[in-house]
FIKOLZA-618646 format. One record per residue (C-alpha): residue number from 1; x, y, z. Coordinates in steps of 0.25 Angstrom, whole numbers, plus 5000, padded with zeros to 4 digits. Layout:
N
k, x, y, z
NUM, X, Y, Z
...
***
This chain:
115
k, x, y, z
1, 4793, 5156, 5314
2, 4788, 5154, 5328
3, 4798, 5158, 5339
4, 4790, 5156, 5352
5, 4797, 5146, 5361
6, 4784, 5140, 5366
7, 4780, 5135, 5353
8, 4793, 5128, 5351
9, 4793, 5122, 5365
10, 4779, 5117, 5363
11, 4784, 5111, 5349
12, 4796, 5105, 5356
13, 4788, 5098, 5367
14, 4778, 5092, 5356
15, 4790, 5088, 5348
16, 4797, 5082, 5360
17, 4784, 5074, 5364
18, 4781, 5069, 5350
19, 4796, 5065, 5347
20, 4796, 5058, 5361
21, 4783, 5050, 5358
22, 4789, 5046, 5344
23, 4802, 5041, 5349
24, 4797, 5034, 5361
25, 4784, 5028, 5356
26, 4783, 5014, 5349
27, 4783, 5016, 5334
28, 4770, 5013, 5328
29, 4773, 5018, 5314
30, 4778, 5011, 5301
31, 4792, 5011, 5298
32, 4796, 5021, 5287
33, 4805, 5015, 5276
34, 4814, 5027, 5277
35, 4829, 5025, 5281
36, 4832, 5031, 5295
37, 4818, 5038, 5296
38, 4819, 5037, 5311
39, 4832, 5045, 5311
40, 4825, 5056, 5303
41, 4815, 5057, 5314
42, 4825, 5058, 5324
43, 4832, 5069, 5316
44, 4819, 5077, 5314
45, 4814, 5075, 5328
46, 4827, 5081, 5334
47, 4828, 5092, 5324
48, 4814, 5096, 5328
49, 4817, 5095, 5343
50, 4830, 5103, 5342
51, 4822, 5114, 5334
52, 4811, 5115, 5344
53, 4820, 5114, 5356
54, 4829, 5125, 5350
55, 4817, 5134, 5346
56, 4811, 5132, 5360
57, 4823, 5135, 5369
58, 4835, 5140, 5360
59, 4844, 5130, 5367
60, 4859, 5131, 5363
61, 4863, 5119, 5355
62, 4870, 5111, 5366
63, 4857, 5111, 5374
64, 4848, 5107, 5362
65, 4858, 5096, 5357
66, 4859, 5091, 5372
67, 4844, 5091, 5373
68, 4841, 5084, 5360
69, 4852, 5074, 5363
70, 4847, 5071, 5376
71, 4833, 5068, 5370
72, 4839, 5060, 5359
73, 4846, 5051, 5369
74, 4833, 5050, 5378
75, 4825, 5045, 5366
76, 4835, 5034, 5363
77, 4836, 5030, 5378
78, 4821, 5029, 5379
79, 4820, 5022, 5365
80, 4830, 5012, 5370
81, 4821, 5008, 5381
82, 4809, 5006, 5372
83, 4806, 4992, 5367
84, 4801, 4998, 5354
85, 4812, 5009, 5351
86, 4827, 5008, 5351
87, 4838, 5018, 5353
88, 4848, 5022, 5342
89, 4860, 5031, 5342
90, 4856, 5034, 5328
91, 4843, 5041, 5333
92, 4851, 5049, 5343
93, 4860, 5053, 5331
94, 4848, 5057, 5323
95, 4842, 5065, 5334
96, 4855, 5073, 5335
97, 4856, 5075, 5320
98, 4842, 5081, 5321
99, 4848, 5091, 5331
100, 4860, 5094, 5322
101, 4850, 5096, 5311
102, 4842, 5106, 5319
103, 4855, 5114, 5322
104, 4858, 5114, 5307
105, 4844, 5119, 5304
106, 4845, 5130, 5314
107, 4859, 5134, 5309
108, 4853, 5134, 5294
109, 4841, 5142, 5298
110, 4849, 5152, 5305
111, 4858, 5154, 5294
112, 4847, 5155, 5283
113, 4840, 5165, 5292
114, 4852, 5174, 5293
115, 4853, 5174, 5278
***
C-alpha cells in the first residue's frame, strides 16, 4: 500500500476538481434507469473524498466531517443558483452517508488488520 502523503494529496486535488466539474456542469449524459442512481454517486464521491482527505492529512473525525459537510453544503448552495441544477436535502444526506461509510470502512479495515 502507498503511504506517501503527496500521492494522496495529488489524488485528492484531482478528485475534488473532477467531482466539482461533474456537480457544477450541465448534465449532457443520458438518464440511467436505476432508482436513486444520483444518490449512489454522492455516496461514492464523498466516501472517496473522505478517504483521500484522511490519507492525506490524518485529520481527526470532527475536522474531516466538518470539511465534508461544508463542501456538501457549498455544492447544494451553488447548484440552487444554477438553472440546470437543483439543490436537494437528500443529496446532502447521501454525501454525509458516504462519510459515515468511510469511517465504517476504516473501522473494519483496522479491525481485520489487527486480527
